[in-house]
RODO-2510 file (C-alpha; in nm, 4 decimals, decimal comma):
residues 359
     n   res          X          Y          Z
     1     m    -1,4430    -0,0931     1,8608
     2     e    -1,4133    -0,3707     2,1364
     3     r    -1,0609    -0,4008     2,1292
     4     n    -0,8774    -0,7419     2,2037
     5     k    -0,6376    -0,6095     2,4574
     6     d    -0,5503    -0,9003     2,6384
     7     a    -0,3879    -1,1033     2,4027
     8     p    -0,0407    -1,1007     2,3695
     9     a     0,1060    -0,8453     2,0530
    10     s     0,3227    -1,1583     1,9415
    11     d    -0,0013    -1,3506     1,9149
    12     v    -0,2286    -1,0899     1,7773
    13     p    -0,0995    -0,8633     1,4765
    14     l    -0,2174    -0,5205     1,4155
    15     l    -0,4017    -0,6178     1,0896
    16     e    -0,4390    -0,9539     0,9529
    17     v    -0,5656    -1,0480     0,6114
    18     q    -0,6388    -1,4001     0,5098
    19     d    -0,7792    -1,4818     0,2046
    20     l    -0,9232    -1,1442     0,1189
    21     k    -1,1204    -1,1536    -0,1943
    22     v    -1,2823    -0,8542    -0,3880
    23     h    -1,5138    -0,9737    -0,6868
    24     l    -1,6939    -0,7331    -0,9080
    25     n    -2,0357    -0,8302    -1,0736
    26     t    -2,0074    -0,6584    -1,4091
    27     p    -2,2197    -0,6438    -1,7253
    28     r    -1,9323    -0,8406    -1,8716
    29     g    -1,9061    -1,1015    -1,5964
    30     v    -1,7490    -1,1355    -1,2409
    31     l    -1,3943    -0,9548    -1,2180
    32     k    -1,1635    -1,0619    -0,9812
    33     a    -1,0051    -0,7521    -0,8618
    34     v    -0,8508    -0,9193    -0,5672
    35     d    -0,8313    -1,2896    -0,5909
    36     g    -0,7043    -1,3978    -0,2152
    37     a    -0,4597    -1,1944    -0,0647
    38     s    -0,2893    -1,2608     0,2580
    39     f    -0,0579    -1,0616     0,5006
    40     r     0,0047    -0,9277     0,8385
    41     i     0,1203    -0,6035     0,9691
    42     g     0,2459    -0,5585     1,3362
    43     k     0,2501    -0,2396     1,5408
    44     g     0,4641     0,0188     1,3741
    45     e     0,5400    -0,1879     1,0897
    46     t     0,5285    -0,0598     0,7343
    47     l     0,3795    -0,2995     0,4185
    48     g     0,4770    -0,1562     0,0719
    49     l     0,1921    -0,2785    -0,1905
    50     v     0,3323    -0,2521    -0,5399
    51     g     0,2120    -0,3088    -0,8616
    52     e     0,1419    -0,1292    -1,1801
    53     s    -0,2200     0,0349    -1,2579
    54     g    -0,4736    -0,2216    -1,2831
    55     s    -0,2969    -0,4844    -1,0098
    56     g    -0,5744    -0,4813    -0,7422
    57     k    -0,3787    -0,2344    -0,5106
    58     s    -0,6431     0,0339    -0,4540
    59     m    -0,9406    -0,2004    -0,4589
    60     l    -0,7754    -0,3950    -0,1651
    61     v    -0,6991    -0,0964     0,0597
    62     r    -1,0511     0,0487    -0,0115
    63     a    -1,1833    -0,3081     0,1166
    64     l    -1,0060    -0,2602     0,4380
    65     m    -1,1580     0,1033     0,4726
    66     g    -1,5046    -0,0262     0,4016
    67     i    -1,5219     0,2107     0,0787
    68     s    -1,5668    -0,0964    -0,1725
    69     p    -1,8077    -0,0190    -0,4943
    70     a    -2,1652    -0,1186    -0,4416
    71     i    -2,0961    -0,3933    -0,7124
    72     a    -1,8372    -0,5553    -0,4691
    73     k    -1,8662    -0,8798    -0,3324
    74     i    -1,5692    -0,9251    -0,0225
    75     s    -1,5297    -1,2463     0,1102
    76     g    -1,2218    -1,3735     0,3443
    77     s    -1,1124    -1,2011     0,6542
    78     v    -0,9883    -0,8823     0,8025
    79     k    -0,9180    -0,8589     1,1480
    80     l    -0,7862    -0,5518     1,3257
    81     d    -0,6614    -0,6062     1,6813
    82     g    -0,8099    -0,9588     1,6674
    83     t    -1,1499    -0,7885     1,5896
    84     e    -1,3129    -0,9192     1,2451
    85     l    -1,4169    -0,6515     0,9924
    86     v    -1,5447    -0,8179     0,7248
    87     g    -1,9389    -0,8168     0,7430
    88     i    -1,9401    -0,5925     1,0442
    89     p    -2,2821    -0,3727     1,0966
    90     r    -2,2678    -0,0516     0,9549
    91     k    -2,2911     0,1296     1,2809
    92     q    -1,9997    -0,0794     1,4462
    93     a    -1,7628    -0,0071     1,1108
    94     r    -1,8396     0,3759     1,1303
    95     k    -1,6165     0,3330     1,4788
    96     t    -1,3791     0,1634     1,2983
    97     w    -1,3227     0,3500     0,9500
    98     g    -1,1642     0,6865     0,9660
    99     n    -1,0812     0,6401     1,3490
   100     d    -0,9054     0,3444     1,3879
   101     i    -0,8112     0,3125     1,0178
   102     a    -0,7735     0,6083     0,7804
   103     m    -0,6853     0,6516     0,4276
   104     v    -0,4485     0,9292     0,2534
   105     f    -0,5431     0,9302    -0,1172
   106     q    -0,3904     1,0033    -0,4157
   107     d    -0,5445     1,3440    -0,5222
   108     p    -0,6261     1,5803    -0,2620
   109     m    -0,8506     1,7714    -0,4549
   110     t    -1,1055     1,4803    -0,5076
   111     s    -1,0614     1,3765    -0,1297
   112     l    -1,0783     1,7288    -0,0258
   113     n    -1,4597     1,9479    -0,0345
   114     p    -1,3499     2,2393    -0,2723
   115     v    -1,6417     2,4375    -0,0891
   116     v    -1,5823     2,3763     0,2640
   117     l    -1,2990     2,5576     0,4786
   118     i    -0,9981     2,3008     0,5874
   119     e    -1,0463     2,4178     0,9575
   120     r    -1,4261     2,2161     0,8943
   121     q    -1,3087     1,9586     0,7139
   122     l    -1,0525     1,8418     0,9901
   123     t    -1,2725     1,8884     1,2711
   124     e    -1,5950     1,6835     1,1384
   125     s    -1,4115     1,3392     1,1675
   126     m    -1,2935     1,4506     1,5182
   127     r    -1,6592     1,5675     1,6185
   128     e    -1,7831     1,2596     1,4728
   129     h    -1,5550     0,9934     1,6488
   130     m    -1,4045     1,1934     1,9576
   131     d    -1,5385     1,3269     2,2982
   132     i    -1,4330     1,6683     2,2053
   133     s    -1,5793     2,0248     2,2268
   134     r    -1,5776     2,2448     1,9027
   135     a    -1,3311     2,4442     2,0385
   136     d    -1,0782     2,1948     2,1009
   137     a    -1,1287     2,0328     1,7926
   138     k    -1,0635     2,3638     1,6031
   139     t    -0,7378     2,4159     1,8362
   140     r    -0,6572     2,0750     1,7525
   141     a    -0,7075     2,1456     1,3926
   142     v    -0,4554     2,4083     1,3915
   143     d    -0,2147     2,1759     1,5814
   144     l    -0,2805     1,8818     1,2754
   145     l    -0,1737     2,1591     1,0446
   146     k     0,1698     2,2452     1,2304
   147     l     0,2671     1,9014     1,2769
   148     v     0,2346     1,8132     0,9193
   149     g     0,4599     2,1350     0,8069
   150     i     0,1752     2,3656     0,6553
   151     p     0,3093     2,7494     0,7475
   152     e     0,0786     2,9823     0,9022
   153     p    -0,1515     2,7048     1,0297
   154     e    -0,4177     2,9220     1,1787
   155     k    -0,4317     3,1171     0,8464
   156     r    -0,4572     2,8120     0,6369
   157     a    -0,7406     2,6747     0,8804
   158     k    -0,9758     2,9587     0,7367
   159     q    -0,8690     2,8924     0,3599
   160     y    -1,0644     2,6560     0,0575
   161     p    -0,8350     2,3874    -0,0923
   162     h    -0,8146     2,5510    -0,4058
   163     q    -0,5653     2,8295    -0,2064
   164     l    -0,3051     2,6050    -0,1337
   165     s    -0,0601     2,4404    -0,3123
   166     g    -0,0460     2,0723    -0,4220
   167     g     0,2213     1,9817    -0,1173
   168     m    -0,0284     2,1667     0,1127
   169     r    -0,3446     2,0032     0,0170
   170     q    -0,1508     1,6733     0,0334
   171     r    -0,0881     1,7564     0,3831
   172     v    -0,3923     1,8720     0,4783
   173     t    -0,5297     1,5102     0,3901
   174     i    -0,2750     1,3211     0,5856
   175     a    -0,3831     1,5982     0,8870
   176     m    -0,7164     1,4765     0,8421
   177     a    -0,6209     1,1059     0,8585
   178     l    -0,4262     1,1693     1,1639
   179     a    -0,7158     1,3579     1,3153
   180     c    -0,8666     1,0655     1,5072
   181     d    -0,5253     0,8816     1,6083
   182     p    -0,5628     0,5773     1,3810
   183     e    -0,3794     0,2570     1,4899
   184     l    -0,3347     0,1888     1,0962
   185     l    -0,2592     0,4718     0,8283
   186     i    -0,3098     0,3706     0,4466
   187     a    -0,1221     0,5590     0,1832
   188     d    -0,2901     0,4923    -0,1634
   189     e    -0,0471     0,6593    -0,4023
   190     a     0,0019     0,9717    -0,2049
   191     t     0,2743     1,1302    -0,3748
   192     t     0,2140     1,0202    -0,7311
   193     a     0,0542     1,3808    -0,8211
   194     l     0,3313     1,5444    -0,6481
   195     d     0,7042     1,6783    -0,7766
   196     v     0,9996     1,4494    -0,6675
   197     t     1,0997     1,7080    -0,4206
   198     v     0,7738     1,7355    -0,2775
   199     q     0,7126     1,3535    -0,3266
   200     r     0,9972     1,3105    -0,1050
   201     q     0,8914     1,5631     0,1940
   202     i     0,5662     1,3721     0,1880
   203     l     0,7359     1,0150     0,2266
   204     d     0,9662     1,1655     0,4846
   205     l     0,6703     1,3222     0,7007
   206     l     0,4875     1,0013     0,7237
   207     q     0,7776     0,8123     0,7958
   208     e     0,8712     1,0607     1,1045
   209     i     0,4789     1,0844     1,1834
   210     q     0,4648     0,7226     1,1943
   211     a     0,7864     0,6609     1,4059
   212     d     0,6633     0,8862     1,6507
   213     r     0,2897     0,7519     1,7062
   214     g     0,3907     0,3658     1,6515
   215     m     0,1156     0,3103     1,3861
   216     g     0,1297     0,0527     1,1149
   217     m     0,1266     0,1724     0,7742
   218     i     0,0506     0,0467     0,4010
   219     l     0,2425     0,2080     0,1897
   220     v     0,0954     0,1761    -0,1672
   221     s     0,3048     0,2655    -0,4730
   222     h     0,3764     0,1525    -0,8902
   223     d     0,7203     0,2410    -0,7804
   224     l     0,9474    -0,0314    -0,6213
   225     g     1,1869     0,2562    -0,6022
   226     v     0,9166     0,4916    -0,3533
   227     v     0,8811     0,1965    -0,1178
   228     a     1,2686     0,0820    -0,0906
   229     g     1,4182     0,1776     0,2558
   230     r     1,0941     0,2957     0,4083
   231     t     0,9198    -0,0536     0,4287
   232     d     0,9573    -0,3602     0,6495
   233     e     0,7959    -0,5612     0,4198
   234     i     0,6935    -0,5637     0,0414
   235     a     0,4083    -0,7229    -0,1741
   236     v     0,4099    -0,7369    -0,5159
   237     m     0,0885    -0,7602    -0,6777
   238     y    -0,0087    -0,8356    -1,0104
   239     a    -0,3492    -0,8817    -1,2034
   240     g    -0,5403    -0,8996    -0,8361
   241     r    -0,2897    -1,1625    -0,6688
   242     m     0,0054    -1,1227    -0,4736
   243     v     0,2410    -1,2854    -0,6543
   244     e     0,5445    -1,1808    -0,4270
   245     h     0,5603    -1,1145    -0,0483
   246     s     0,8972    -1,0491     0,1530
   247     p     1,1207    -0,8648     0,3762
   248     t     1,2221    -0,5456     0,2040
   249     e     1,6139    -0,5887     0,1946
   250     e     1,5344    -0,9805     0,1239
   251     l     1,3355    -0,8754    -0,2063
   252     f     1,5788    -0,6444    -0,3504
   253     q     1,8315    -0,8768    -0,2883
   254     h     1,6799    -1,2096    -0,3750
   255     r     1,3901    -1,1146    -0,5674
   256     k     1,2215    -1,4478    -0,7266
   257     h     0,9193    -1,3870    -0,9186
   258     q     1,0004    -1,2646    -1,2817
   259     y     0,7375    -0,9574    -1,2276
   260     t     0,9117    -0,8293    -0,9694
   261     e     1,2308    -0,8401    -1,1866
   262     a     1,0729    -0,6824    -1,4295
   263     l     0,9401    -0,3859    -1,2028
   264     l     1,2906    -0,3575    -1,0480
   265     a     1,4201    -0,3397    -1,4255
   266     a     1,1897    -0,0526    -1,4839
   267     v     1,3293     0,1777    -1,1845
   268     p     1,5631     0,4720    -1,3068
   269     r     1,9063     0,4178    -1,2042
   270     l     2,2298     0,6000    -1,1740
   271     d     2,4390     0,3066    -1,0801
   272     v     2,4388     0,1042    -1,3907
   273     p     2,5779     0,1578    -1,7400
   274     k     2,3262     0,2827    -2,0095
   275     a     2,2568     0,0221    -2,2018
   276     q     2,0905    -0,1250    -1,8439
   277     r     1,8901     0,2192    -1,7990
   278     p     1,5273     0,1564    -1,7338
   279     k     1,3321    -0,1131    -1,9359
   280     p     0,9511    -0,1237    -1,9966
   281     i     0,7383    -0,4152    -1,9239
   282     p     0,6262    -0,5617    -2,2627
   283     g     0,2654    -0,6096    -2,3665
   284     t    -0,0485    -0,5348    -2,0829
   285     p    -0,2028    -0,6862    -1,7815
   286     p    -0,4753    -0,9348    -1,9105
   287     d    -0,8323    -0,8719    -1,8885
   288     l    -0,9463    -1,0373    -1,5586
   289     v    -1,3030    -1,0908    -1,6414
   290     t    -1,2317    -1,3237    -1,9452
   291     f    -0,8797    -1,4937    -1,8162
   292     k    -0,8874    -1,8275    -1,8112
   293     g    -0,6103    -1,9453    -1,5836
   294     g    -0,2538    -2,0036    -1,5359
   295     c     0,0094    -1,7333    -1,4760
   296     a    -0,1396    -1,3978    -1,5275
   297     f     0,2085    -1,2603    -1,6176
   298     a     0,2716    -1,5455    -1,8534
   299     a     0,1942    -1,3573    -2,1954
   300     r     0,4627    -1,0873    -2,0624
   301     c     0,7732    -1,3066    -1,9632
   302     a     1,0239    -1,4225    -2,1249
   303     a     1,0524    -1,7167    -1,8754
   304     s     0,7095    -1,8513    -1,9634
   305     d     0,6337    -2,1856    -2,1410
   306     d     0,3402    -2,4088    -2,1584
   307     k     0,3031    -2,4531    -1,7980
   308     c     0,2893    -2,1165    -1,7084
   309     a    -0,0316    -2,0663    -1,9612
   310     t    -0,1793    -2,3425    -1,8255
   311     e    -0,1165    -2,3853    -1,4414
   312     q    -0,1624    -2,1182    -1,1927
   313     p     0,1424    -2,1310    -0,9815
   314     p     0,1047    -2,1763    -0,5943
   315     m     0,2658    -1,9361    -0,3542
   316     i     0,5946    -2,1465    -0,2217
   317     s     0,8734    -2,0488    -0,0266
   318     n     1,2701    -2,0539    -0,1028
   319     g     1,3424    -2,2134     0,2448
   320     n     1,3048    -1,8499     0,4243
   321     a     0,9603    -1,8848     0,5365
   322     r     0,8955    -1,4894     0,5404
   323     h     0,9878    -1,4836     0,1482
   324     l     0,6970    -1,6002    -0,0371
   325     f     0,6179    -1,6189    -0,4331
   326     a     0,4386    -1,7434    -0,6968
   327     c     0,6156    -1,8313    -1,0067
   328     h     0,7070    -2,1490    -1,1719
   329     h     1,0393    -2,0403    -1,3295
   330     p     1,1879    -1,8034    -1,0477
   331     v     1,4450    -1,5543    -1,1095
   332     g     1,7862    -1,7339    -1,0733
   333     g     1,6089    -2,1078    -1,1303
   334     g     1,4823    -2,3123    -0,8754
   335     a     1,5085    -2,2950    -0,4702
   336     a     1,8108    -2,5017    -0,4407
   337     e     1,9801    -2,2954    -0,7125
   338     a     1,8425    -1,9405    -0,6009
   339     e     2,0793    -1,8648    -0,3434
   340     a     2,4194    -1,9621    -0,5185
   341     s     2,3061    -1,7484    -0,8130
   342     d     2,2538    -1,4261    -0,6451
   343     d     2,6154    -1,3032    -0,6438
   344     d     2,7601    -1,0479    -0,4052
   345     a     2,7663    -0,8043    -0,6693
   346     a     2,4165    -0,8027    -0,7762
   347     a     2,3320    -0,7758    -0,3887
   348     k     2,5114    -0,4816    -0,3254
   349     a     2,3894    -0,3270    -0,6352
   350     d     2,0116    -0,3804    -0,5153
   351     t     2,0950    -0,2702    -0,1710
   352     s     2,2140     0,0729    -0,3088
   353     l     1,9173     0,1220    -0,4784
   354     t     1,7551     0,0824    -0,1660
   355     k     1,9843     0,3557    -0,0143
   356     e     1,9500     0,5777    -0,3130
   357     v     1,5930     0,6164    -0,3349
   358     s     1,5473     0,6520     0,0332
   359     a     1,8442     0,9004     0,0775
***
């Protein structure tokens, strides 16, 4: 892939996405899985992409990776180091996806080939994208297994996926993603299938490797608690659209969208009274094929009114250009009232959540 190395780092972010749309032509009609996502990620930065199942998170990152379904129509712009990826020739794309951008999937048993040795699965991408001999690739495979914390890496390299535990298999998929030294790593619900202890180990590992290599990273999750304290910014998705985007600490202390508030209320907390323990979000997301307009969260939102049912709220800021939200009735009232309504006690409690989950 041709790099735009002459441009200043401040002018050219690692990843810049503008008005990305992923529309699927289904028998029932057009499904707008992603409908106008925009964001930027700098080198060494982490974006948390949050939302419940069906919000469009996975479809968005799969579009970034070039693995969208055949029925998907993709429009907008995705630039890596200033180079456009949408619509590039397949031959050029193969040099980018898996090499410059890599992905760790949710279930390692579906992303690993059950009948192929771990060693071969690690060396295939190296041989494809790097000028490296077979022997050097095998040595590098063992080094990668060691890097991701797998004991007896020489032995594990000669085993099949079913011979490893779930946590080890996920570490193997991380090693595979790191094989070609990518600039951007996408972790799509990479810890969902793991128990809490292993989940934390994997998240810590990703954070350590990112800090060591200076990669950009997208951490996809349905849980705000997972991305708390591990990201620079958070983008909240609902029904295919980004409804709030903010620096992480700002989002927890001054969230504005009613859906973000509902997601936060659903996070288990130990520092609040029992009556305020996790609250489920009522209802279900809308059918994106038949949805006619307005705010997609209106039917599930206690603050909604007729305006919400008929007018789609635009992305606006509350005075902080880095904090954008799309809500007619933001948490705490209007933009002018927002800062006054967020008292110190609430801010302190939300900051404690960030520290508690990331500890």
